[in-house]
GULUMDREN-976228 format. One line per field, with one value per residue (C-alpha): residue number from 1; residue in three letters; chain; z negated, x, y negated. Coordinates in Angstrom, 3 decimals, padded with zeros to 6 digits. Example, Ala and Ser with C-alpha at 12.3 -4.5 7.8 and 13.67 -1.06 7.14 Angstrom:
<sites>
seq: c(1,2);
type: c(ALA,SER);
mol: c(A,A);
pz: c(-007.800,-007.140);
px: c(012.300,013.670);
py: c(004.500,001.060);
</sites>
This chain:
<sites>
seq: c(1,2,3,4,5,6,7,8,9,10,11,12,13,14,15,16,17,18,19,20,21,22,23,24,25,26,27,28,29,30,31,32,33,34,35,36,37,38,39,40,41,42,43,44,45,46,47,48,49,50,51,52,53,54,55,56,57,58,59,60,61,62,63,64,65,66,67,68,69,70,71,72,73,74,75,76,77,78,79,80,81,82,83,84,85,86,87,88,89,90,91,92,93,94,95,96,97,98,99,100,101,102,103,104,105,106,107,108,109,110,111,112,113,114,115,116,117,118,119,120,121,122,123,124,125,126,127,128,129,130,131,132,133,134,135,136,137,138,139,140,141,142,143,144,145,146,147,148,149,150,151,152,153,154,155,156,157,158,159,160,161,162,163,164,165,166,167,168,169,170,171,172,173,174,175,176,177,178,179,180,181,182,183,184,185,186,187,188,189,190,191,192,193,194,195,196,197,198,199,200,201,202,203,204,205,206,207,208,209,210,211,212,213,214,215,216,217,218,219,220,221,222,223,224,225,226,227,228,229,230,231,232,233,234,235,236,237,238,239,240,241,242,243,244,245,246,247,248,249,250,251,252,253,254,255,256,257,258,259,260,261,262,263,264,265,266,267,268,269,270,271,272,273,274,275,276,277,278,279,280,281,282,283,284,285,286,287,288,289,290,291,292,293,294,295,296,297,298,299,300,301,302,303,304,305,306,307,308,309,310,311,312,313,314,315,316,317,318,319,320,321,322,323,324,325,326,327,328,329,330,331,332,333,334,335,336,337,338,339,340,341,342,343,344,345,346,347,348,349,350,351,352,353,354,355,356,357,358,359,360,361,362,363,364,365,366,367,368,369,370,371,372,373,374,375,376,377,378,379,380,381,382,383,384,385,386,387,388,389,390,391,392,393,394,395,396,397,398,399,400,401,402,403,404,405,406,407,408,409,410,411,412,413,414,415,416,417,418,419,420,421,422,423,424,425,426,427,428,429,430,431,432,433,434,435,436,437,438,439,440,441,442,443,444,445,446,447,448,449,450,451,452,453,454,455,456,457,458,459,460,461,462,463,464,465,466,467,468,469,470,471,472,473,474,475,476,477,478,479,480,481,482,483,484,485,486,487,488,489,490,491,492,493,494,495,496,497,498,499,500,501,502,503,504,505,506,507,508,509,510,511,512,513,514,515,516,517,518,519,520,521,522,523,524,525,526,527,528,529,530,531);
type: c(UNK,UNK,UNK,UNK,UNK,UNK,UNK,UNK,UNK,UNK,UNK,UNK,UNK,UNK,UNK,UNK,UNK,UNK,UNK,UNK,UNK,UNK,UNK,UNK,UNK,UNK,UNK,UNK,UNK,UNK,UNK,UNK,UNK,UNK,UNK,UNK,UNK,UNK,UNK,UNK,UNK,UNK,UNK,UNK,UNK,UNK,UNK,UNK,UNK,UNK,UNK,UNK,UNK,UNK,UNK,UNK,UNK,UNK,UNK,UNK,UNK,UNK,UNK,UNK,UNK,UNK,UNK,UNK,UNK,UNK,UNK,UNK,UNK,UNK,UNK,UNK,UNK,UNK,UNK,UNK,UNK,UNK,UNK,UNK,UNK,UNK,UNK,UNK,UNK,UNK,UNK,UNK,UNK,UNK,UNK,UNK,UNK,UNK,UNK,UNK,UNK,UNK,UNK,UNK,UNK,UNK,UNK,UNK,UNK,UNK,UNK,UNK,UNK,UNK,UNK,UNK,UNK,UNK,UNK,UNK,UNK,UNK,UNK,UNK,UNK,UNK,UNK,UNK,UNK,UNK,UNK,UNK,UNK,UNK,UNK,UNK,UNK,UNK,UNK,UNK,UNK,UNK,UNK,UNK,UNK,UNK,UNK,UNK,UNK,UNK,UNK,UNK,UNK,UNK,UNK,UNK,UNK,UNK,UNK,UNK,UNK,UNK,UNK,UNK,UNK,UNK,UNK,UNK,UNK,UNK,UNK,UNK,UNK,UNK,UNK,UNK,UNK,UNK,UNK,UNK,UNK,UNK,UNK,UNK,UNK,UNK,UNK,UNK,UNK,UNK,UNK,UNK,UNK,UNK,UNK,UNK,UNK,UNK,UNK,UNK,UNK,UNK,UNK,UNK,UNK,UNK,UNK,UNK,UNK,UNK,UNK,UNK,UNK,UNK,UNK,UNK,UNK,UNK,UNK,UNK,UNK,UNK,UNK,UNK,UNK,UNK,UNK,UNK,UNK,UNK,UNK,UNK,UNK,UNK,UNK,UNK,UNK,UNK,UNK,UNK,UNK,UNK,UNK,UNK,UNK,UNK,UNK,UNK,UNK,UNK,UNK,UNK,UNK,UNK,UNK,UNK,UNK,UNK,UNK,UNK,UNK,UNK,UNK,UNK,UNK,UNK,UNK,UNK,UNK,UNK,UNK,UNK,UNK,UNK,UNK,UNK,UNK,UNK,UNK,UNK,UNK,UNK,UNK,UNK,UNK,UNK,UNK,UNK,UNK,UNK,UNK,UNK,UNK,UNK,UNK,UNK,UNK,UNK,UNK,UNK,UNK,UNK,UNK,UNK,UNK,UNK,UNK,UNK,UNK,UNK,UNK,UNK,UNK,UNK,UNK,UNK,UNK,UNK,UNK,UNK,UNK,UNK,UNK,UNK,UNK,UNK,UNK,UNK,UNK,UNK,UNK,UNK,UNK,UNK,UNK,UNK,UNK,UNK,UNK,UNK,UNK,UNK,UNK,UNK,UNK,UNK,UNK,UNK,UNK,UNK,UNK,UNK,UNK,UNK,UNK,UNK,UNK,UNK,UNK,UNK,UNK,UNK,UNK,UNK,UNK,UNK,UNK,UNK,UNK,UNK,UNK,UNK,UNK,UNK,UNK,UNK,UNK,UNK,UNK,UNK,UNK,UNK,UNK,UNK,UNK,UNK,UNK,UNK,UNK,UNK,UNK,UNK,UNK,UNK,UNK,UNK,UNK,UNK,UNK,UNK,UNK,UNK,UNK,UNK,UNK,UNK,UNK,UNK,UNK,UNK,UNK,UNK,UNK,UNK,UNK,UNK,UNK,UNK,UNK,UNK,UNK,UNK,UNK,UNK,UNK,UNK,UNK,UNK,UNK,UNK,UNK,UNK,UNK,UNK,UNK,UNK,UNK,UNK,UNK,UNK,UNK,UNK,UNK,UNK,UNK,UNK,UNK,UNK,UNK,UNK,UNK,UNK,UNK,UNK,UNK,UNK,UNK,UNK,UNK,UNK,UNK,UNK,UNK,UNK,UNK,UNK,UNK,UNK,UNK,UNK,UNK,UNK,UNK,UNK,UNK,UNK,UNK,UNK,UNK,UNK,UNK,UNK,UNK,UNK,UNK,UNK,UNK,UNK,UNK,UNK,UNK,UNK,UNK,UNK,UNK,UNK,UNK,UNK,UNK,UNK,UNK,UNK,UNK,UNK,UNK,UNK,UNK,UNK,UNK,UNK,UNK,UNK,UNK,UNK,UNK,UNK,UNK,UNK,UNK,UNK,UNK,UNK,UNK,UNK,UNK,UNK,UNK,UNK,UNK,UNK,UNK);
mol: c(A,A,A,A,A,A,A,A,A,A,A,A,A,A,A,A,A,A,A,A,A,A,A,A,A,A,A,A,A,A,A,A,A,A,A,A,A,A,A,A,A,A,A,A,A,A,A,A,A,A,A,A,A,A,A,A,A,A,A,A,A,A,A,A,A,A,A,A,A,A,A,A,A,A,A,A,A,A,A,A,A,A,A,A,A,A,A,A,A,A,A,A,A,A,A,A,A,A,A,A,A,A,A,A,A,A,A,A,A,A,A,A,A,A,A,A,A,A,A,A,A,A,A,A,A,A,A,A,A,A,A,A,A,A,A,A,A,A,A,A,A,A,A,A,A,A,A,A,A,A,A,A,A,A,A,A,A,A,A,A,A,A,A,A,A,A,A,A,A,A,A,A,A,A,A,A,A,A,A,A,A,A,A,A,A,A,A,A,A,A,A,A,A,A,A,A,A,A,A,A,A,A,A,A,A,A,A,A,A,A,A,A,A,A,A,A,A,A,A,A,A,A,A,A,A,A,A,A,A,A,A,A,A,A,A,A,A,A,A,A,A,A,A,A,A,A,A,A,A,A,A,A,A,A,A,A,A,A,A,A,A,A,A,A,A,A,A,A,A,A,A,A,A,A,A,A,A,A,A,A,A,A,A,A,A,A,A,A,A,A,A,A,A,A,A,A,A,A,A,A,A,A,A,A,A,A,A,A,A,A,A,A,A,A,A,A,A,A,A,A,A,A,A,A,A,A,A,A,A,A,A,A,A,A,A,A,A,A,A,A,A,A,A,A,A,A,A,A,A,A,A,A,A,A,A,A,A,A,A,A,A,A,A,A,A,A,A,A,A,A,A,A,A,A,A,A,A,A,A,A,A,A,A,A,A,A,A,A,A,A,A,A,A,A,A,A,A,A,A,A,A,A,A,A,A,A,A,A,A,A,A,A,A,A,A,A,A,A,A,A,A,A,A,A,A,A,A,A,A,A,A,A,A,A,A,A,A,A,A,A,A,A,A,A,A,A,A,A,A,A,A,A,A,A,A,A,A,A,A,A,A,A,A,A,A,A,A,A,A,A,A,A,A,A,A,A,A,A,A,A,A,A,A,A,A,A,A,A,A,A,A,A,A,A,A,A,A,A,A,A,A,A,A,A,A,A,A,A,A,A,A,A,A,A,A,A,A,A,A,A,A,A,A,A,A,A,A,A,A,A,A);
pz: c(007.826,005.694,008.288,008.615,004.847,004.712,007.446,005.676,002.452,004.246,005.543,001.991,000.716,003.500,002.275,-001.305,-000.024,000.726,-002.534,-000.788,002.474,001.351,000.899,004.675,004.467,005.977,003.177,004.183,005.322,008.690,009.269,007.525,008.902,012.529,011.404,009.588,012.711,014.851,012.678,012.706,016.451,016.319,016.454,017.336,014.259,012.150,013.478,012.768,009.264,008.504,009.568,007.438,004.339,005.089,005.020,001.693,000.082,001.815,-001.494,-002.986,-003.608,-006.291,-007.788,-011.167,-013.559,-011.679,-010.467,-007.957,-006.989,-005.170,-001.595,-000.289,-002.014,-001.752,001.869,003.088,001.283,002.091,005.780,006.008,004.388,006.421,009.730,008.816,007.795,010.811,008.442,009.478,007.678,005.098,003.587,003.706,001.611,-000.890,-001.446,-001.204,-003.939,-006.856,-005.748,-005.587,-009.088,-010.562,-008.795,-010.144,-013.678,-012.804,-011.288,-014.212,-016.542,-014.435,-014.651,-018.435,-018.459,-016.363,-019.214,-021.072,-018.496,-019.541,-022.352,-019.857,-017.491,-020.377,-021.203,-017.611,-017.748,-021.026,-019.347,-016.248,-014.208,-011.272,-009.450,-012.327,-012.199,-008.498,-008.664,-011.476,-009.696,-006.632,-008.593,-010.707,-007.559,-006.049,-008.910,-007.519,-003.962,-005.318,-007.984,-005.683,-002.903,-005.173,-006.256,-002.659,-001.415,-004.260,-003.604,000.070,-000.574,-003.346,-002.611,001.133,001.185,-001.936,-000.670,002.721,001.075,-001.249,001.630,003.489,000.514,000.456,001.338,004.092,001.701,000.014,003.350,004.297,001.001,001.611,005.043,003.556,000.762,003.380,005.004,001.627,000.134,002.341,000.359,-002.581,-000.528,000.757,-002.758,-004.140,-001.388,-002.141,-005.784,-004.682,-002.584,-003.004,-004.694,-004.171,-002.147,000.566,000.295,003.431,005.572,004.424,005.671,008.877,009.625,008.855,011.164,014.019,013.759,012.974,015.388,018.144,017.951,018.179,017.542,014.446,016.411,017.971,014.565,013.243,016.097,015.322,011.654,012.499,014.470,011.727,009.017,010.980,011.467,007.857,006.306,008.678,007.095,008.356,010.570,008.683,009.955,011.257,008.513,005.787,006.668,004.085,003.555,001.185,004.039,004.293,007.447,007.605,010.037,007.743,004.665,002.268,002.114,-001.670,-001.941,-002.071,-002.253,001.015,-000.493,-001.646,001.486,003.306,000.558,000.902,004.410,006.475,006.193,002.390,002.618,004.999,002.352,-000.078,002.378,003.012,-000.682,-001.519,000.317,-002.660,-005.195,-006.529,-006.300,-010.086,-011.084,-014.730,-017.302,-019.608,-017.434,-014.093,-011.104,-013.070,-011.819,-008.260,-008.593,-010.050,-007.245,-004.651,-006.107,-006.732,-003.368,-004.480,-007.965,-006.453,-004.336,-007.162,-010.357,-010.682,-014.432,-016.608,-018.855,-016.000,-014.344,-017.675,-018.302,-014.786,-014.911,-018.309,-016.959,-014.098,-016.053,-017.877,-017.095,-013.546,-011.485,-008.367,-004.942,-002.938,000.133,-001.340,-003.501,-001.177,-001.722,-005.436,-004.633,-002.256,-004.786,-007.469,-005.186,-004.746,-008.508,-009.243,-006.744,-008.504,-011.860,-010.605,-009.519,-012.311,-015.853,-017.245,-015.414,-017.687,-017.124,-018.864,-016.057,-013.682,-015.780,-016.335,-012.604,-011.922,-014.613,-013.573,-009.905,-010.111,-011.205,-008.769,-005.796,-006.651,-006.422,-003.080,-001.323,-002.684,-001.391,001.944,002.652,000.743,001.350,004.919,007.004,005.590,005.996,009.638,010.361,008.739,010.440,013.901,013.260,011.757,014.333,017.020,015.011,013.862,017.538,017.745,019.443,018.487,019.185,015.908,013.596,015.826,015.857,012.093,011.509,014.045,012.843,009.226,009.489,012.186,010.021,006.840,007.868,009.733,006.772,004.217,006.158,006.666,003.084,001.960,003.878,003.038,-000.666,-000.507,001.662,000.250,-003.318,-005.650,-003.606,-000.916,-003.332,-004.547,-000.975,-000.369,-003.420,-002.148,001.228,-000.337,002.145,-000.353,-001.195,002.505,003.101,000.256,001.370,005.027,004.096,002.041,004.929,007.461,005.143,004.056,007.627,008.522,005.320,006.033,009.481,008.155,006.609,009.906,012.036,010.062,007.892,009.359,006.732,008.013,006.716,008.541,006.659,008.568,007.610,008.719,010.122,012.583,015.616,014.721,012.504,012.395,011.519,008.426,009.947,012.946,010.634,008.644,011.821,012.941,009.634,009.154,011.156,008.932,005.862,004.030,004.346,003.238,000.280,-000.863,-000.607,-002.864,-005.302,-005.665,-005.878,-008.795,-010.695,-009.820,-011.330,-014.410,-014.613,-014.045,-013.324,-009.707,-010.553,-011.903,-008.844,-006.569,-008.444,-008.550,-004.768,-004.336,-006.621,-004.668,-001.466,-002.961,-004.249,-000.790,000.696,-001.296,-001.025,002.502,002.038,004.177,007.137);
px: c(-020.488,-017.822,-015.101,-016.183,-016.028,-012.585,-011.303,-012.713,-011.080,-007.742,-008.053,-008.514,-005.644,-003.460,-004.349,-003.417,-000.089,001.009,002.981,005.279,005.310,006.744,003.603,003.250,-000.476,-001.626,-004.206,-006.055,-009.724,-008.671,-006.633,-008.735,-012.073,-011.283,-010.051,-013.338,-015.184,-013.126,-014.110,-017.791,-017.866,-018.217,-014.786,-016.179,-018.408,-015.478,-013.290,-015.957,-016.741,-013.015,-012.549,-015.502,-014.114,-010.601,-011.880,-013.608,-010.595,-007.925,-006.602,-006.695,-002.964,-000.951,001.514,003.113,000.724,-002.426,-004.354,-006.966,-010.153,-009.401,-010.237,-009.106,-011.792,-014.402,-013.570,-013.592,-016.808,-018.546,-017.630,-018.558,-021.990,-022.732,-021.956,-023.792,-026.894,-026.636,-027.024,-023.978,-021.380,-023.777,-024.451,-020.737,-020.142,-022.868,-021.296,-017.593,-017.589,-018.971,-017.101,-013.835,-014.354,-015.140,-012.160,-009.921,-010.763,-009.740,-006.431,-005.651,-006.207,-003.811,-001.122,-001.466,-001.347,001.835,003.759,003.601,006.063,008.742,009.901,010.400,012.318,014.625,015.163,016.219,018.556,020.102,020.835,022.273,019.547,018.983,016.980,014.481,014.187,013.432,011.107,009.016,008.933,007.370,004.961,003.754,003.317,001.116,-001.375,-003.119,-003.811,-004.788,-007.145,-008.771,-009.044,-011.052,-013.300,-013.926,-014.690,-017.146,-018.777,-019.202,-020.446,-022.890,-023.753,-024.243,-027.863,-028.769,-026.999,-028.704,-032.105,-031.363,-030.281,-033.514,-035.432,-033.563,-036.017,-035.330,-034.723,-031.873,-030.245,-030.628,-029.006,-026.108,-025.608,-025.366,-023.091,-020.875,-020.432,-019.543,-017.238,-014.209,-013.976,-012.750,-009.931,-008.879,-009.025,-006.794,-004.259,-004.383,-003.720,-000.484,000.776,-001.271,000.342,000.417,003.635,002.377,-001.389,-001.442,-000.506,-003.623,-005.799,-003.754,-004.508,-008.187,-008.420,-006.674,-009.199,-012.324,-011.863,-009.608,-010.895,-007.363,-007.091,-005.218,-002.281,-001.706,-001.916,000.595,002.955,002.630,003.220,006.526,007.663,006.618,008.268,011.537,011.465,010.565,013.167,015.954,018.867,019.864,022.970,026.223,029.166,031.985,034.281,031.939,032.301,034.175,035.288,032.355,029.818,028.175,028.424,026.222,028.638,031.588,031.254,034.061,036.798,036.887,033.228,034.075,037.643,038.746,039.285,035.649,033.933,033.746,033.550,029.768,028.760,026.048,024.074,024.062,022.956,020.163,018.955,018.727,016.465,014.264,013.958,013.127,009.842,008.728,009.656,006.099,005.069,005.218,004.273,003.199,002.417,005.365,008.468,006.946,009.125,012.045,011.759,011.367,014.652,016.387,014.936,016.309,019.830,020.344,022.137,024.813,025.106,025.568,028.477,030.192,029.716,030.679,030.500,027.445,028.481,028.895,025.622,023.773,025.009,024.048,020.559,019.833,021.043,018.588,015.597,015.389,012.439,012.467,009.947,010.365,008.841,009.193,010.000,013.243,014.098,016.782,018.927,019.142,019.574,022.458,024.180,023.735,025.296,028.380,028.646,028.260,031.037,033.306,032.394,033.382,036.817,037.658,037.795,037.724,034.541,031.730,028.819,026.401,026.902,025.037,021.877,022.342,022.532,019.440,017.404,018.637,017.739,014.403,012.374,013.694,013.645,010.105,008.933,010.652,009.672,006.123,005.522,007.153,005.250,001.971,001.665,002.981,003.335,000.219,-001.820,-000.802,-001.243,-004.688,-005.768,-004.846,-006.037,-009.442,-010.236,-010.013,-011.381,-014.505,-015.550,-014.830,-011.427,-009.118,-006.085,-006.830,-005.664,-002.663,-001.468,-002.050,000.423,002.967,003.043,003.534,005.784,008.286,009.829,009.201,011.020,013.836,014.556,014.211,016.620,019.258,019.074,020.356,023.610,023.828,023.516,026.129,028.659,028.340,027.215,026.374,028.595,025.906,023.348,025.807,026.339,022.589,022.252,024.936,023.254,019.771,018.560,016.245,014.618,014.171,012.730,010.242,009.201,008.857,006.851,004.434,003.928,003.266,001.075,-001.079,-001.652,-003.006,-005.092,-006.475,-007.597,-009.429,-012.546,-013.231,-012.489,-013.580,-016.487,-019.913,-021.943,-024.640,-027.853,-031.224,-032.613,-034.110,-034.787,-038.054,-041.334,-041.535,-041.836,-038.790,-036.837,-033.072,-030.946,-028.795,-026.138,-025.793,-025.213,-022.602,-020.799,-020.556,-018.927,-016.629,-017.102,-017.111,-017.624,-019.643,-017.047,-014.344,-016.394,-017.219,-013.553,-012.502,-015.327,-014.129,-010.515,-011.548,-012.871,-009.771,-007.613,-009.833,-008.810,-012.297,-011.911,-012.072,-014.785,-017.079,-016.477,-017.333,-020.556,-021.381,-021.124,-023.288,-025.947,-025.769,-026.382,-029.413,-030.775,-030.460,-032.572,-035.410,-034.668,-033.120,-030.481,-027.909,-027.801);
py: c(025.082,026.783,026.164,022.527,022.027,023.651,021.331,018.264,019.417,019.800,016.228,014.956,017.136,015.704,012.214,013.117,014.494,010.934,010.934,013.429,011.440,008.121,005.991,005.724,004.786,008.067,008.167,004.994,005.171,003.763,006.959,009.606,008.314,009.242,012.688,013.292,012.115,014.510,017.488,016.445,015.756,011.952,010.302,006.866,006.824,008.020,005.200,002.563,003.851,004.111,000.483,-000.645,001.098,-000.196,-003.766,-003.184,-001.486,-003.588,-004.927,-001.431,-000.933,000.824,-001.645,-000.979,000.749,-000.290,002.780,001.611,003.499,006.757,005.805,009.205,011.242,008.488,007.744,011.350,012.306,009.008,009.224,012.909,012.519,009.373,011.091,014.294,012.328,009.952,006.973,004.935,002.753,001.284,004.719,005.566,002.453,003.375,006.786,005.873,003.206,005.285,008.429,006.455,005.060,008.484,010.058,007.302,008.487,012.055,010.923,008.598,011.558,013.622,010.921,011.005,014.818,014.942,013.354,016.697,018.062,015.568,017.847,020.675,018.367,017.436,021.107,021.780,018.778,019.988,023.317,021.617,023.338,020.985,023.661,023.694,019.895,019.788,022.806,021.304,017.938,019.568,021.773,018.865,016.775,019.497,019.236,016.153,017.398,020.840,019.469,016.909,019.499,021.793,018.917,017.839,021.351,021.971,018.569,019.432,022.962,022.122,018.533,018.266,019.432,017.466,014.353,014.515,014.971,012.077,009.830,010.539,009.135,005.815,003.005,000.494,-002.417,-000.526,000.226,-003.436,-004.440,-002.075,-003.597,-007.091,-005.840,-004.214,-007.620,-009.167,-006.551,-007.337,-010.596,-008.500,-006.989,-010.414,-011.886,-009.121,-009.780,-013.511,-012.737,-011.089,-014.030,-017.208,-020.235,-023.998,-023.920,-021.575,-022.212,-024.450,-021.455,-019.593,-022.454,-022.715,-019.073,-019.637,-022.664,-020.862,-018.028,-020.082,-022.992,-021.633,-018.024,-016.603,-012.849,-011.715,-010.332,-013.767,-015.459,-012.931,-013.819,-017.525,-016.707,-015.025,-018.088,-020.520,-018.399,-018.332,-022.100,-022.916,-020.619,-021.629,-023.445,-026.858,-026.600,-027.165,-029.202,-027.057,-028.311,-027.090,-023.431,-021.398,-017.881,-017.471,-017.477,-014.106,-012.025,-008.959,-007.337,-007.816,-005.664,-006.639,-004.044,-004.147,-003.125,000.573,001.890,003.432,006.862,006.926,005.727,009.061,011.655,011.990,012.978,011.336,014.574,014.227,010.600,011.569,014.012,011.089,009.264,012.315,013.130,009.509,010.041,012.174,009.465,009.163,012.828,013.252,009.690,009.541,006.863,007.662,007.739,006.638,007.661,009.132,012.719,011.423,009.532,012.596,014.733,012.296,012.045,015.797,016.455,013.954,015.449,018.926,017.655,015.786,017.780,021.423,022.009,022.433,019.543,017.078,018.120,017.917,014.374,013.277,014.804,013.272,009.930,010.022,011.295,007.986,005.690,004.344,002.388,000.282,-000.247,002.991,000.898,-000.483,002.519,003.866,000.776,001.642,005.344,004.555,002.276,004.942,007.561,005.356,004.796,008.518,009.181,006.726,008.249,011.710,010.413,007.988,009.344,005.799,004.863,003.614,006.011,003.637,001.134,003.475,003.298,-000.436,-001.146,000.995,-000.727,-004.164,-003.703,-001.912,-004.968,-007.623,-005.241,-004.141,-007.748,-008.345,-005.116,-004.929,-008.461,-007.699,-004.486,-004.823,-008.550,-008.765,-005.609,-003.936,-007.105,-007.510,-003.787,-003.716,-006.926,-005.675,-002.111,-002.936,-005.627,-002.915,000.012,-001.829,-001.702,002.032,001.691,004.584,002.369,000.572,003.402,004.137,000.516,000.341,003.177,001.923,-001.703,-000.634,002.403,001.459,-001.313,000.691,003.861,002.093,-000.180,002.603,004.826,002.124,000.869,004.288,003.759,000.050,000.802,003.555,001.726,-001.777,-001.125,-003.985,-006.324,-006.281,-007.685,-010.314,-011.470,-011.553,-013.767,-016.152,-016.478,-016.885,-014.283,-012.573,-015.911,-016.637,-013.174,-013.539,-017.015,-016.015,-012.928,-015.044,-017.484,-014.742,-012.675,-015.617,-016.785,-013.340,-013.100,-016.582,-015.440,-012.384,-014.028,-015.803,-012.739,-009.693,-010.916,-011.537,-013.406,-015.773,-017.247,-017.044,-020.059,-022.971,-026.580,-028.202,-026.924,-024.071,-026.381,-028.492,-026.116,-026.518,-023.504,-023.935,-021.685,-024.015,-026.984,-025.074,-024.001,-027.625,-028.546,-025.526,-022.316,-019.218,-021.401,-018.749,-015.938,-018.385,-019.594,-016.065,-015.049,-017.928,-017.187,-013.595,-014.827,-017.057,-014.047,-012.012,-014.779,-014.631,-010.946,-009.560,-005.837,-004.755,-002.232,-004.959,-007.118,-004.197,-003.554,-007.268,-007.602,-004.510,-006.006,-009.266,-007.319,-005.568,-008.879,-010.387,-007.611,-009.212,-012.946,-012.875,-015.565,-013.738,-011.404);
</sites>
């Protein structure tokens, strides 16, 4: 079993390496579950368990300072023990939730600990030692996968026999309760997604998605397609009379000549700009609670600094400038990195250039762009990808995880790559033109419409909560579930989702909501209100 445990540990380490891989969702249970199943000889079970855990942790996203439960460690260990014990998704859930919460504490402690390296980063910057900065960034980033890998291997080596013996002792009513809780827990993921997007202006689209799924039984991918069409129609400007057109209208194919002086446009090669994109993938490798993504930004911009600054004094000033606090959405980070590269280039050529403006632009852009790109990717592309992927994977279809990665990462990587060049070539003028055309507002609004339609479809499509209760005597009993379905199909999943959403809005901690739904599942194994 040693080789098996080593392979399972490597899967978890691979998941924790996502901080070096651009937050491409390779760490999600929907992806790691099938890999665990492959190692243990049951890919179908791994796919199904991965889909079950993905539904439960769907709203488990890292935005700002929020550190959610560690679904990598919990998912890998929960899936592995469930498959090895032949107990199925319910047992994977019972193990994954507490393991994820405990692992979250370890990772939060690591993020606090990383701040002690900031003094060393500043010493390297003072010496103009960019190699030391990038080396320490990588080494610090390796701490998390190394530490969690050790923990996972020890848990597998020491705990597998004990866990399997423990699972054999679990009574039937507990397993029944876990099954019911597993049907309820996706409501937490949906509620967390709603908390990101739901407001009075776009709320109707949530209910439209629900009705399309509940009454017309449309699959999520079809509802997503309709959402795209509706978002395009709603955000489309009314046609303007020909006479109203002015030179101020924005044309994406016409970058203003004054954006970047001609002599500056080609000093940095495309190869250097590609390095900025590739290095941006490690933006969050050394994330910490004091200076956030600052070393990741410095790591990404170093190829430009090497080209532009050839004295210790100039390199020192640039490194210190980019080791200031920084935090934004990784998905839009290359736009800021590209703009910064253009400003550093101008600074290197113009002795009168105000160096402080570089930091001011970075700080001014990181907040607004975080809001736009987090909403676009966490609230739209991830929702659609997870909806399509889990709806297939829950049935054991391996296409589910593959489509999940494709739907999310094709737009993610294409946009991230091109934003590097857009930021460099167009600079801040690009953002000014976007503001004039209201394109960012349209993008945000359209993303909310599309995302909420898909989230609205999920309770009706991916939650299976019913009641076995009957009204009347045994000879003329009428099923309560049949009555509810005649009023509103999937009423109970919808109601539970809004109940959890209410508590999320009241700022009840996610951990307490997880435990509360588990307790509700156990209680139902006694009172039998739900199945």
